Structure formats: structure tokens, C-alpha cells
C-alpha positions as CSV (number, residue, x, y, z in Angstrom):
1,M,-70.9,-73.4,34.9
2,D,-67.3,-73.4,33.8
3,K,-65.4,-76.1,31.9
4,E,-62.5,-76.1,34.3
5,R,-64.8,-77.1,37.2
6,V,-66.4,-79.9,35.2
7,Q,-62.9,-81.0,34.1
8,E,-61.8,-81.2,37.7
9,V,-64.6,-83.6,38.6
10,L,-63.9,-85.7,35.5
11,D,-60.3,-85.9,36.6
12,Q,-61.5,-87.4,39.9
13,I,-63.5,-90.1,38.0
14,R,-60.9,-90.8,35.3
15,P,-58.6,-93.2,37.4
16,A,-61.5,-95.7,37.8
17,L,-62.2,-95.6,34.1
18,Q,-58.5,-95.9,33.2
19,A,-58.1,-98.9,35.5
20,D,-60.4,-100.7,33.0
21,G,-58.7,-99.4,29.9
22,G,-61.1,-96.5,29.2
23,D,-61.4,-92.8,29.7
24,V,-63.8,-89.9,29.4
25,E,-63.3,-86.6,27.5
26,L,-65.3,-83.4,28.0
27,V,-66.8,-82.3,24.6
28,D,-69.1,-79.4,25.5
29,I,-71.3,-77.8,28.1
30,T,-74.6,-76.3,26.9
31,E,-76.1,-73.2,28.4
32,D,-79.0,-75.2,29.7
33,G,-76.7,-77.4,31.9
34,V,-76.1,-80.4,29.6
35,V,-72.6,-81.8,29.8
36,K,-71.6,-83.7,26.6
37,V,-68.8,-86.3,27.0
38,Q,-67.2,-88.9,24.9
39,L,-66.2,-92.3,26.4
40,V,-63.0,-93.5,24.8
41,G,-60.7,-96.6,24.9
42,A,-62.3,-99.7,26.3
43,C,-65.4,-97.7,27.4
44,R,-66.2,-96.8,23.8
45,G,-67.6,-100.2,22.7
46,C,-68.4,-101.6,26.1
47,P,-71.9,-102.9,26.6
48,M,-71.8,-101.4,30.1
49,S,-70.9,-97.9,28.9
50,Q,-74.4,-96.5,29.4
51,L,-74.4,-97.8,33.0
52,T,-71.0,-96.3,33.6
53,L,-72.2,-93.0,32.2
54,A,-75.4,-92.9,34.3
55,N,-74.3,-94.4,37.5
56,G,-70.7,-93.2,37.5
57,V,-70.0,-90.1,35.5
58,E,-73.4,-88.4,35.6
59,R,-74.0,-89.2,39.3
60,V,-70.7,-87.8,40.5
61,L,-70.9,-84.7,38.3
62,K,-74.4,-83.9,39.5
63,E,-73.4,-84.5,43.1
64,Q,-70.5,-82.1,42.9
65,I,-72.0,-79.6,40.4
66,P,-75.8,-79.3,41.1
67,E,-76.4,-77.0,38.1
68,I,-75.8,-79.9,35.7
69,V,-79.1,-81.2,34.3
70,R,-77.8,-84.3,32.6
71,V,-74.8,-85.9,31.0
72,E,-75.0,-87.0,27.3
73,P,-72.6,-89.2,25.3
74,V,-71.6,-88.0,21.9
């Protein structure tokens, strides 16, 4: 799985996060299909960030790139 493909999907998600003052950054992709991201801006300290990560970022990434096993915050 290549970083460019993951970044393209994150770029699709990004406008929704930025509308609320946040953003997501790709940190790493492991060989076993784990995508590591960092929520920044308003998302960083938001109590809903885990929900955003699971129901937003992870769901969309896994729908578009089935090889992804999970998405983890760092």
C-alpha cells in the first residue's frame, strides 16, 4: 500500500475536518496494514476525536483501501 494513495483519501476527508478547525496528518503506514495518523488543530484536544477517527477517517480509508487493517492515532 503506498503513501500517495492513503494521502489522496485523507485529502478527501480533510475539508470536513478543516471546517471544524481541525486536520489529519499521515504519520506512517506499517507493513501489516496499520495507518498511523495525527489529528491536529481543534481535533487534537476534542473529546469527540476518537469518534471522528473511527467513524470518519478509519471508515473512509478502509472503504477505499481494503488492505488497511486499522487506523491508529499517534
